[in-house]
All heavy atoms as a GROMACS GRO file, in nm:
protein
  527
    1MET      N    1  11.374  12.893   8.221
    1MET     CA    2  11.482  12.870   8.314
    1MET      C    3  11.461  12.739   8.391
    1MET      O    4  11.555  12.662   8.408
    1MET     CB    5  11.493  12.987   8.410
    1MET     CG    6  11.607  12.972   8.507
    1MET     SD    7  11.623  13.118   8.607
    1MET     CE    8  11.654  13.046   8.763
    2GLN      N    9  11.339  12.715   8.439
    2GLN     CA   10  11.314  12.593   8.515
    2GLN      C   11  11.330  12.469   8.428
    2GLN      O   12  11.376  12.365   8.476
    2GLN     CB   13  11.174  12.596   8.574
    2GLN     CG   14  11.159  12.699   8.683
    2GLN     CD   15  11.016  12.707   8.735
    2GLN    OE1   16  10.924  12.656   8.673
    2GLN    NE2   17  11.000  12.772   8.849
    3LYS      N   18  11.292  12.478   8.302
    3LYS     CA   19  11.305  12.364   8.212
    3LYS      C   20  11.451  12.326   8.194
    3LYS      O   21  11.485  12.208   8.190
    3LYS     CB   22  11.241  12.393   8.078
    3LYS     CG   23  11.091  12.398   8.083
    3LYS     CD   24  11.033  12.422   7.948
    3LYS     CE   25  10.882  12.429   7.956
    3LYS     NZ   26  10.821  12.451   7.826
    4GLU      N   27  11.538  12.426   8.184
    4GLU     CA   28  11.680  12.398   8.168
    4GLU      C   29  11.737  12.333   8.295
    4GLU      O   30  11.820  12.243   8.288
    4GLU     CB   31  11.759  12.525   8.136
    4GLU     CG   32  11.729  12.583   8.000
    4GLU     CD   33  11.612  12.680   8.004
    4GLU    OE1   34  11.583  12.735   8.111
    4GLU    OE2   35  11.549  12.698   7.899
    5ILE      N   36  11.693  12.381   8.411
    5ILE     CA   37  11.743  12.325   8.536
    5ILE      C   38  11.696  12.181   8.552
    5ILE      O   39  11.774  12.092   8.586
    5ILE     CB   40  11.697  12.412   8.656
    5ILE    CG1   41  11.765  12.548   8.650
    5ILE    CG2   42  11.728  12.343   8.788
    5ILE    CD1   43  11.713  12.647   8.752
    6LEU      N   44  11.567  12.157   8.528
    6LEU     CA   45  11.514  12.022   8.543
    6LEU      C   46  11.570  11.926   8.439
    6LEU      O   47  11.592  11.808   8.469
    6LEU     CB   48  11.361  12.023   8.537
    6LEU     CG   49  11.291  12.088   8.657
    6LEU    CD1   50  11.142  12.092   8.634
    6LEU    CD2   51  11.324  12.014   8.784
    7SER      N   52  11.593  11.974   8.320
    7SER     CA   53  11.647  11.885   8.217
    7SER      C   54  11.795  11.854   8.241
    7SER      O   55  11.845  11.753   8.191
    7SER     CB   56  11.629  11.947   8.078
    7SER     OG   57  11.706  12.065   8.067
    8SER      N   58  11.863  11.935   8.321
    8SER     CA   59  12.005  11.909   8.349
    8SER      C   60  12.023  11.804   8.460
    8SER      O   61  12.132  11.750   8.476
    8SER     CB   62  12.076  12.038   8.388
    8SER     OG   63  12.028  12.086   8.512
    9ILE      N   64  11.918  11.775   8.536
    9ILE     CA   65  11.927  11.676   8.643
    9ILE      C   66  11.911  11.536   8.583
    9ILE      O   67  11.815  11.510   8.511
    9ILE     CB   68  11.819  11.701   8.750
    9ILE    CG1   69  11.835  11.840   8.810
    9ILE    CG2   70  11.826  11.595   8.859
    9ILE    CD1   71  11.723  11.878   8.905
   10GLU      N   72  12.004  11.449   8.617
   10GLU     CA   73  11.996  11.312   8.565
   10GLU      C   74  11.886  11.236   8.638
   10GLU      O   75  11.868  11.250   8.758
   10GLU     CB   76  12.129  11.240   8.587
   10GLU     CG   77  12.240  11.290   8.498
   10GLU     CD   78  12.365  11.206   8.515
   10GLU    OE1   79  12.354  11.087   8.545
   10GLU    OE2   80  12.473  11.263   8.498
   11ASN      N   81  11.810  11.156   8.565
   11ASN     CA   82  11.704  11.071   8.618
   11ASN      C   83  11.599  11.150   8.697
   11ASN      O   84  11.549  11.105   8.799
   11ASN     CB   85  11.761  10.960   8.705
   11ASN     CG   86  11.852  10.868   8.629
   11ASN    OD1   87  11.828  10.840   8.512
   11ASN    ND2   88  11.958  10.823   8.693
   12VAL      N   89  11.566  11.269   8.650
   12VAL     CA   90  11.470  11.353   8.720
   12VAL      C   91  11.330  11.292   8.718
   12VAL      O   92  11.249  11.319   8.806
   12VAL     CB   93  11.470  11.497   8.661
   12VAL    CG1   94  11.404  11.500   8.526
   12VAL    CG2   95  11.402  11.594   8.755
   13GLU      N   96  11.301  11.206   8.623
   13GLU     CA   97  11.168  11.146   8.612
   13GLU      C   98  11.139  11.045   8.724
   13GLU      O   99  11.025  11.008   8.747
   13GLU     CB  100  11.148  11.079   8.476
   13GLU     CG  101  11.240  10.962   8.448
   13GLU     CD  102  11.375  11.001   8.393
   13GLU    OE1  103  11.400  11.120   8.368
   13GLU    OE2  104  11.458  10.910   8.376
   14VAL      N  105  11.240  11.002   8.797
   14VAL     CA  106  11.220  10.904   8.903
   14VAL      C  107  11.170  10.970   9.032
   14VAL      O  108  11.105  10.905   9.114
   14VAL     CB  109  11.348  10.823   8.926
   14VAL    CG1  110  11.450  10.899   9.007
   14VAL    CG2  111  11.317  10.691   8.992
   15TYR      N  112  11.194  11.098   9.053
   15TYR     CA  113  11.155  11.165   9.177
   15TYR      C  114  11.004  11.170   9.198
   15TYR      O  115  10.958  11.147   9.310
   15TYR     CB  116  11.217  11.304   9.185
   15TYR     CG  117  11.368  11.299   9.197
   15TYR    CD1  118  11.450  11.354   9.100
   15TYR    CD2  119  11.428  11.236   9.306
   15TYR    CE1  120  11.587  11.347   9.110
   15TYR    CE2  121  11.565  11.229   9.317
   15TYR     CZ  122  11.645  11.286   9.219
   15TYR     OH  123  11.780  11.280   9.230
   16PRO      N  124  10.923  11.201   9.097
   16PRO     CA  125  10.778  11.196   9.120
   16PRO      C  126  10.728  11.055   9.152
   16PRO      O  127  10.636  11.038   9.233
   16PRO     CB  128  10.717  11.245   8.989
   16PRO     CG  129  10.825  11.317   8.918
   16PRO     CD  130  10.954  11.258   8.967
   17ILE      N  131  10.790  10.954   9.094
   17ILE     CA  132  10.750  10.817   9.122
   17ILE      C  133  10.783  10.780   9.267
   17ILE      O  134  10.701  10.720   9.337
   17ILE     CB  135  10.818  10.720   9.023
   17ILE    CG1  136  10.769  10.749   8.881
   17ILE    CG2  137  10.793  10.575   9.062
   17ILE    CD1  138  10.846  10.678   8.774
   18ILE      N  139  10.900  10.820   9.313
   18ILE     CA  140  10.938  10.794   9.451
   18ILE      C  141  10.846  10.869   9.547
   18ILE      O  142  10.802  10.812   9.648
   18ILE     CB  143  11.086  10.833   9.475
   18ILE    CG1  144  11.178  10.738   9.398
   18ILE    CG2  145  11.120  10.833   9.623
   18ILE    CD1  146  11.323  10.779   9.398
   19SER      N  147  10.813  10.993   9.516
   19SER     CA  148  10.723  11.071   9.601
   19SER      C  149  10.585  11.006   9.610
   19SER      O  150  10.526  10.996   9.718
   19SER     CB  151  10.708  11.213   9.548
   19SER     OG  152  10.830  11.278   9.545
   20LEU      N  153  10.533  10.961   9.498
   20LEU     CA  154  10.404  10.894   9.497
   20LEU      C  155  10.410  10.764   9.576
   20LEU      O  156  10.318  10.732   9.652
   20LEU     CB  157  10.359  10.866   9.353
   20LEU     CG  158  10.225  10.796   9.338
   20LEU    CD1  159  10.112  10.885   9.390
   20LEU    CD2  160  10.200  10.760   9.193
   21LEU      N  161  10.517  10.689   9.562
   21LEU     CA  162  10.533  10.564   9.634
   21LEU      C  163  10.538  10.588   9.786
   21LEU      O  164  10.473  10.516   9.862
   21LEU     CB  165  10.660  10.492   9.588
   21LEU     CG  166  10.686  10.356   9.647
   21LEU    CD1  167  10.576  10.258   9.608
   21LEU    CD2  168  10.820  10.304   9.601
   22VAL      N  169  10.611  10.690   9.829
   22VAL     CA  170  10.618  10.723   9.972
   22VAL      C  171  10.480  10.762  10.023
   22VAL      O  172  10.436  10.717  10.131
   22VAL     CB  173  10.721  10.834   9.997
   22VAL    CG1  174  10.707  10.892  10.138
   22VAL    CG2  175  10.861  10.783   9.974
   23PHE      N  176  10.407  10.845   9.949
   23PHE     CA  177  10.273  10.886   9.989
   23PHE      C  178  10.179  10.767  10.000
   23PHE      O  179  10.107  10.753  10.099
   23PHE     CB  180  10.217  10.989   9.890
   23PHE     CG  181  10.072  11.019   9.914
   23PHE    CD1  182  10.034  11.100  10.019
   23PHE    CD2  183   9.974  10.965   9.832
   23PHE    CE1  184   9.900  11.128  10.042
   23PHE    CE2  185   9.840  10.992   9.853
   23PHE     CZ  186   9.804  11.074   9.959
   24VAL      N  187  10.179  10.680   9.901
   24VAL     CA  188  10.088  10.565   9.901
   24VAL      C  189  10.123  10.470  10.015
   24VAL      O  190  10.033  10.422  10.085
   24VAL     CB  191  10.092  10.493   9.764
   24VAL    CG1  192  10.023  10.359   9.771
   24VAL    CG2  193  10.029  10.581   9.657
   25LEU      N  194  10.252  10.444  10.038
   25LEU     CA  195  10.291  10.357  10.147
   25LEU      C  196  10.251  10.414  10.282
   25LEU      O  197  10.204  10.342  10.371
   25LEU     CB  198  10.442  10.330  10.144
   25LEU     CG  199  10.489  10.239  10.032
   25LEU    CD1  200  10.641  10.230  10.032
   25LEU    CD2  201  10.428  10.102  10.044
   26PHE      N  202  10.267  10.544  10.301
   26PHE     CA  203  10.226  10.609  10.425
   26PHE      C  204  10.075  10.599  10.443
   26PHE      O  205  10.026  10.565  10.551
   26PHE     CB  206  10.271  10.756  10.427
   26PHE     CG  207  10.227  10.829  10.550
   26PHE    CD1  208  10.296  10.812  10.669
   26PHE    CD2  209  10.118  10.914  10.547
   26PHE    CE1  210  10.257  10.880  10.784
   26PHE    CE2  211  10.078  10.981  10.660
   26PHE     CZ  212  10.148  10.964  10.779
   27PHE      N  213   9.999  10.629  10.339
   27PHE     CA  214   9.853  10.624  10.344
   27PHE      C  215   9.804  10.483  10.374
   27PHE      O  216   9.718  10.464  10.460
   27PHE     CB  217   9.796  10.674  10.211
   27PHE     CG  218   9.648  10.688  10.211
   27PHE    CD1  219   9.587  10.794  10.273
   27PHE    CD2  220   9.569  10.592  10.149
   27PHE    CE1  221   9.449  10.807  10.273
   27PHE    CE2  222   9.431  10.603  10.149
   27PHE     CZ  223   9.371  10.711  10.211
   28VAL      N  224   9.860  10.383  10.309
   28VAL     CA  225   9.820  10.244  10.332
   28VAL      C  226   9.861  10.202  10.474
   28VAL      O  227   9.783  10.135  10.544
   28VAL     CB  228   9.882  10.152  10.226
   28VAL    CG1  229   9.869  10.006  10.264
   28VAL    CG2  230   9.818  10.178  10.091
   29GLY      N  231   9.978  10.244  10.518
   29GLY     CA  232  10.024  10.211  10.654
   29GLY      C  233   9.934  10.271  10.760
   29GLY      O  234   9.899  10.205  10.859
   30MET      N  235   9.893  10.395  10.742
   30MET     CA  236   9.803  10.459  10.838
   30MET      C  237   9.666  10.393  10.836
   30MET      O  238   9.604  10.374  10.941
   30MET     CB  239   9.791  10.609  10.810
   30MET     CG  240   9.914  10.687  10.846
   30MET     SD  241   9.965  10.669  11.018
   30MET     CE  242   9.826  10.738  11.104
   31GLY      N  243   9.618  10.358  10.719
   31GLY     CA  244   9.490  10.287  10.709
   31GLY      C  245   9.496  10.152  10.779
   31GLY      O  246   9.403  10.115  10.852
   32TRP      N  247   9.604  10.079  10.760
   32TRP     CA  248   9.622   9.950  10.825
   32TRP      C  249   9.627   9.967  10.977
   32TRP      O  250   9.566   9.891  11.051
   32TRP     CB  251   9.750   9.884  10.774
   32TRP     CG  252   9.777   9.751  10.836
   32TRP    CD1  253   9.718   9.633  10.805
   32TRP    CD2  254   9.871   9.724  10.940
   32TRP    NE1  255   9.769   9.533  10.884
   32TRP    CE2  256   9.863   9.587  10.969
   32TRP    CE3  257   9.960   9.803  11.011
   32TRP    CZ2  258   9.942   9.528  11.066
   32TRP    CZ3  259  10.038   9.742  11.107
   32TRP    CH2  260  10.028   9.606  11.133
   33TRP      N  261   9.699  10.070  11.024
   33TRP     CA  262   9.709  10.095  11.168
   33TRP      C  263   9.573  10.128  11.228
   33TRP      O  264   9.538  10.078  11.335
   33TRP     CB  265   9.807  10.209  11.195
   33TRP     CG  266   9.822  10.240  11.342
   33TRP    CD1  267   9.896  10.172  11.432
   33TRP    CD2  268   9.757  10.345  11.413
   33TRP    NE1  269   9.882  10.229  11.556
   33TRP    CE2  270   9.798  10.335  11.548
   33TRP    CE3  271   9.670  10.446  11.377
   33TRP    CZ2  272   9.754  10.423  11.644
   33TRP    CZ3  273   9.626  10.534  11.474
   33TRP    CH2  274   9.668  10.522  11.607
   34VAL      N  275   9.496  10.211  11.158
   34VAL     CA  276   9.363  10.249  11.208
   34VAL      C  277   9.272  10.126  11.218
   34VAL      O  278   9.199  10.110  11.315
   34VAL     CB  279   9.300  10.357  11.118
   34VAL    CG1  280   9.152  10.374  11.145
   34VAL    CG2  281   9.372  10.489  11.137
   35LEU      N  282   9.276  10.040  11.120
   35LEU     CA  283   9.189   9.924  11.120
   35LEU      C  284   9.234   9.818  11.222
   35LEU      O  285   9.151   9.742  11.272
   35LEU     CB  286   9.184   9.862  10.981
   35LEU     CG  287   9.115   9.948  10.875
   35LEU    CD1  288   9.127   9.883  10.739
   35LEU    CD2  289   8.970   9.973  10.911
   36ARG      N  290   9.362   9.812  11.253
   36ARG     CA  291   9.415   9.710  11.343
   36ARG      C  292   9.425   9.755  11.489
   36ARG      O  293   9.446   9.674  11.578
   36ARG     CB  294   9.554   9.666  11.297
   36ARG     CG  295   9.559   9.609  11.158
   36ARG     CD  296   9.515   9.469  11.150
   36ARG     NE  297   9.607   9.390  11.231
   36ARG     CZ  298   9.581   9.268  11.272
   36ARG    NH1  299   9.469   9.210  11.242
   36ARG    NH2  300   9.668   9.203  11.345
   37THR      N  301   9.411   9.886  11.516
   37THR     CA  302   9.427   9.938  11.651
   37THR      C  303   9.311   9.893  11.740
   37THR      O  304   9.196   9.888  11.697
   37THR     CB  305   9.433  10.092  11.648
   37THR    OG1  306   9.540  10.131  11.564
   37THR    CG2  307   9.455  10.148  11.785
   38ASP      N  308   9.344   9.864  11.864
   38ASP     CA  309   9.245   9.822  11.963
   38ASP      C  310   9.144   9.934  11.986
   38ASP      O  311   9.181  10.050  12.005
   38ASP     CB  312   9.316   9.786  12.094
   38ASP     CG  313   9.223   9.728  12.198
   38ASP    OD1  314   9.120   9.669  12.158
   38ASP    OD2  315   9.256   9.741  12.318
   39LYS      N  316   9.018   9.901  11.984
   39LYS     CA  317   8.911  10.001  11.998
   39LYS      C  318   8.912  10.064  12.137
   39LYS      O  319   8.875  10.179  12.152
   39LYS     CB  320   8.774   9.937  11.970
   39LYS     CG  321   8.763   9.875  11.833
   39LYS     CD  322   8.797   9.972  11.723
   39LYS     CE  323   8.788   9.903  11.589
   39LYS     NZ  324   8.881   9.952  11.492
   40GLN      N  325   8.954   9.991  12.239
   40GLN     CA  326   8.964  10.049  12.373
   40GLN      C  327   9.070  10.158  12.378
   40GLN      O  328   9.055  10.259  12.446
   40GLN     CB  329   8.995   9.941  12.476
   40GLN     CG  330   8.879   9.846  12.498
   40GLN     CD  331   8.916   9.736  12.596
   40GLN    OE1  332   9.034   9.713  12.624
   40GLN    NE2  333   8.814   9.668  12.647
   41TYR      N  334   9.179  10.139  12.305
   41TYR     CA  335   9.284  10.241  12.297
   41TYR      C  336   9.229  10.367  12.232
   41TYR      O  337   9.256  10.478  12.279
   41TYR     CB  338   9.403  10.186  12.218
   41TYR     CG  339   9.511  10.287  12.194
   41TYR    CD1  340   9.596  10.328  12.295
   41TYR    CD2  341   9.529  10.343  12.068
   41TYR    CE1  342   9.695  10.420  12.273
   41TYR    CE2  343   9.628  10.436  12.044
   41TYR     CZ  344   9.710  10.474  12.147
   41TYR     OH  345   9.808  10.567  12.125
   42ILE      N  346   9.152  10.351  12.126
   42ILE     CA  347   9.092  10.466  12.057
   42ILE      C  348   8.997  10.540  12.151
   42ILE      O  349   9.000  10.663  12.159
   42ILE     CB  350   9.018  10.421  11.929
   42ILE    CG1  351   9.114  10.353  11.831
   42ILE    CG2  352   8.944  10.536  11.865
   42ILE    CD1  353   9.213  10.444  11.767
   43GLU      N  354   8.915  10.467  12.223
   43GLU     CA  355   8.820  10.530  12.317
   43GLU      C  356   8.896  10.603  12.428
   43GLU      O  357   8.857  10.712  12.468
   43GLU     CB  358   8.726  10.425  12.376
   43GLU     CG  359   8.624  10.375  12.279
   43GLU     CD  360   8.529  10.484  12.231
   43GLU    OE1  361   8.490  10.570  12.313
   43GLU    OE2  362   8.498  10.486  12.111
   44HIS      N  363   9.004  10.543  12.479
   44HIS     CA  364   9.084  10.606  12.582
   44HIS      C  365   9.146  10.737  12.531
   44HIS      O  366   9.140  10.839  12.599
   44HIS     CB  367   9.194  10.510  12.629
   44HIS     CG  368   9.293  10.574  12.722
   44HIS    ND1  369   9.262  10.610  12.851
   44HIS    CD2  370   9.422  10.608  12.703
   44HIS    CE1  371   9.369  10.664  12.906
   44HIS    NE2  372   9.467  10.663  12.818
   45MET      N  373   9.204  10.733  12.414
   45MET     CA  374   9.268  10.853  12.357
   45MET      C  375   9.164  10.959  12.324
   45MET      O  376   9.190  11.079  12.337
   45MET     CB  377   9.349  10.816  12.233
   45MET     CG  378   9.465  10.724  12.263
   45MET     SD  379   9.573  10.788  12.390
   45MET     CE  380   9.685  10.880  12.293
   46LYS      N  381   9.045  10.916  12.282
   46LYS     CA  382   8.939  11.010  12.248
   46LYS      C  383   8.890  11.084  12.372
   46LYS      O  384   8.854  11.202  12.364
   46LYS     CB  385   8.824  10.935  12.181
   46LYS     CG  386   8.713  11.023  12.132
   46LYS     CD  387   8.614  10.949  12.047
   46LYS     CE  388   8.537  10.849  12.127
   46LYS     NZ  389   8.426  10.788  12.053
   47SER      N  390   8.889  11.019  12.486
   47SER     CA  391   8.837  11.081  12.607
   47SER      C  392   8.941  11.165  12.682
   47SER      O  393   8.904  11.240  12.772
   47SER     CB  394   8.782  10.973  12.701
   47SER     OG  395   8.887  10.894  12.752
   48LEU      N  396   9.066  11.156  12.648
   48LEU     CA  397   9.170  11.229  12.721
   48LEU      C  398   9.152  11.381  12.720
   48LEU      O  399   9.170  11.443  12.825
   48LEU     CB  400   9.308  11.192  12.666
   48LEU     CG  401   9.366  11.061  12.716
   48LEU    CD1  402   9.502  11.037  12.652
   48LEU    CD2  403   9.376  11.058  12.865
   49PRO      N  404   9.119  11.446  12.610
   49PRO     CA  405   9.107  11.592  12.615
   49PRO      C  406   8.997  11.641  12.709
   49PRO      O  407   9.005  11.751  12.763
   49PRO     CB  408   9.076  11.632  12.471
   49PRO     CG  409   9.125  11.520  12.389
   49PRO     CD  410   9.110  11.397  12.473
   50MET      N  411   8.895  11.562  12.733
   50MET     CA  412   8.784  11.604  12.818
   50MET      C  413   8.800  11.560  12.963
   50MET      O  414   8.729  11.605  13.050
   50MET     CB  415   8.651  11.546  12.764
   50MET     CG  416   8.621  11.592  12.627
   50MET     SD  417   8.607  11.770  12.628
   50MET     CE  418   8.534  11.796  12.470
   51ASP      N  419   8.895  11.472  12.990
   51ASP     CA  420   8.914  11.417  13.123
   51ASP      C  421   9.010  11.504  13.201
   51ASP      O  422   9.131  11.491  13.191
   51ASP     CB  423   8.966  11.274  13.112
   51ASP     CG  424   8.967  11.202  13.245
   51ASP    OD1  425   8.909  11.256  13.341
   51ASP    OD2  426   9.025  11.093  13.252
   52GLU      N  427   8.957  11.597  13.283
   52GLU     CA  428   9.042  11.689  13.358
   52GLU      C  429   9.105  11.622  13.479
   52GLU      O  430   9.208  11.665  13.528
   52GLU     CB  431   8.960  11.810  13.403
   52GLU     CG  432   8.914  11.896  13.288
   52GLU     CD  433   8.832  12.013  13.335
   52GLU    OE1  434   8.830  12.041  13.455
   52GLU    OE2  435   8.769  12.076  13.248
   53GLY      N  436   9.045  11.518  13.532
   53GLY     CA  437   9.097  11.452  13.651
   53GLY      C  438   9.216  11.363  13.622
   53GLY      O  439   9.289  11.325  13.713
   54HIS      N  440   9.238  11.331  13.498
   54HIS     CA  441   9.346  11.240  13.461
   54HIS      C  442   9.474  11.319  13.437
   54HIS      O  443   9.482  11.398  13.345
   54HIS     CB  444   9.309  11.162  13.334
   54HIS     CG  445   9.414  11.066  13.292
   54HIS    ND1  446   9.438  10.949  13.358
   54HIS    CD2  447   9.502  11.070  13.190
   54HIS    CE1  448   9.537  10.884  13.298
   54HIS    NE2  449   9.576  10.957  13.196
   55GLN      N  450   9.573  11.301  13.523
   55GLN     CA  451   9.703  11.366  13.505
   55GLN      C  452   9.809  11.257  13.502
   55GLN      O  453   9.817  11.175  13.594
   55GLN     CB  454   9.734  11.462  13.620
   55GLN     CG  455   9.658  11.591  13.613
   55GLN     CD  456   9.706  11.678  13.497
   55GLN    OE1  457   9.822  11.672  13.456
   55GLN    NE2  458   9.616  11.757  13.446
   56ASN      N  459   9.888  11.258  13.400
   56ASN     CA  460   9.995  11.163  13.386
   56ASN      C  461  10.116  11.212  13.466
   56ASN      O  462  10.156  11.327  13.455
   56ASN     CB  463  10.032  11.147  13.238
   56ASN     CG  464  10.128  11.033  13.214
   56ASN    OD1  465  10.175  10.970  13.307
   56ASN    ND2  466  10.155  11.006  13.088
   57GLU      N  467  10.176  11.125  13.549
   57GLU     CA  468  10.290  11.165  13.630
   57GLU      C  469  10.410  11.200  13.544
   57GLU      O  470  10.496  11.274  13.585
   57GLU     CB  471  10.328  11.052  13.727
   57GLU     CG  472  10.229  11.030  13.840
   57GLU     CD  473  10.108  10.947  13.796
   57GLU    OE1  474  10.122  10.867  13.699
   57GLU    OE2  475  10.002  10.962  13.856
   58GLU      N  476  10.417  11.146  13.423
   58GLU     CA  477  10.530  11.172  13.336
   58GLU      C  478  10.504  11.289  13.243
   58GLU      O  479  10.578  11.311  13.148
   58GLU     CB  480  10.560  11.046  13.254
   58GLU     CG  481  10.599  10.928  13.340
   58GLU     CD  482  10.621  10.803  13.257
   58GLU    OE1  483  10.634  10.816  13.134
   58GLU    OE2  484  10.624  10.696  13.315
   59SER      N  485  10.400  11.364  13.268
   59SER     CA  486  10.365  11.476  13.182
   59SER      C  487  10.471  11.585  13.192
   59SER      O  488  10.528  11.610  13.298
   59SER     CB  489  10.229  11.533  13.222
   59SER     OG  490  10.199  11.645  13.144
   60HIS      N  491  10.495  11.650  13.080
   60HIS     CA  492  10.594  11.757  13.077
   60HIS      C  493  10.531  11.894  13.096
   60HIS      O  494  10.599  11.995  13.093
   60HIS     CB  495  10.671  11.754  12.944
   60HIS     CG  496  10.747  11.627  12.926
   60HIS    ND1  497  10.860  11.599  12.997
   60HIS    CD2  498  10.725  11.520  12.847
   60HIS    CE1  499  10.906  11.481  12.962
   60HIS    NE2  500  10.826  11.430  12.872
   61GLU      N  501  10.400  11.897  13.114
   61GLU     CA  502  10.332  12.024  13.133
   61GLU      C  503  10.352  12.070  13.276
   61GLU      O  504  10.352  11.994  13.370
   61GLU     CB  505  10.183  12.008  13.105
   61GLU     CG  506  10.152  11.972  12.963
   61GLU     CD  507  10.003  11.952  12.941
   61GLU    OE1  508   9.925  11.982  13.033
   61GLU    OE2  509   9.966  11.908  12.833
   62LYS      N  510  10.368  12.201  13.290
   62LYS     CA  511  10.383  12.258  13.424
   62LYS      C  512  10.247  12.278  13.486
   62LYS      O  513  10.152  12.313  13.419
   62LYS     CB  514  10.457  12.391  13.415
   62LYS     CG  515  10.598  12.373  13.364
   62LYS     CD  516  10.675  12.498  13.380
   62LYS     CE  517  10.811  12.475  13.319
   62LYS     NZ  518  10.918  12.515  13.399
   63LYS      N  519  10.240  12.256  13.614
   63LYS     CA  520  10.113  12.270  13.686
   63LYS      C  521  10.097  12.410  13.739
   63LYS      O  522  10.184  12.479  13.772
   63LYS     CB  523  10.105  12.170  13.800
   63LYS     CG  524  10.100  12.029  13.748
   63LYS     CD  525  10.090  11.933  13.863
   63LYS     CE  526  10.086  11.792  13.811
   63LYS     NZ  527  10.078  11.695  13.915
   0.00000   0.00000   0.00000
């Protein structure tokens, strides 16, 4: 049944190629972002979960 459904779709062979292309572009983009991001920003974000004294005024969490 699945073979008949897939064979009835025109240009079905292009969908796996598009999916792979989207995955590779996302992976390369994230790798580029990680390598180019400022190290001070990474250290700041890394310390946020442990920093209880730091409260952002724009936070949406209820006190």
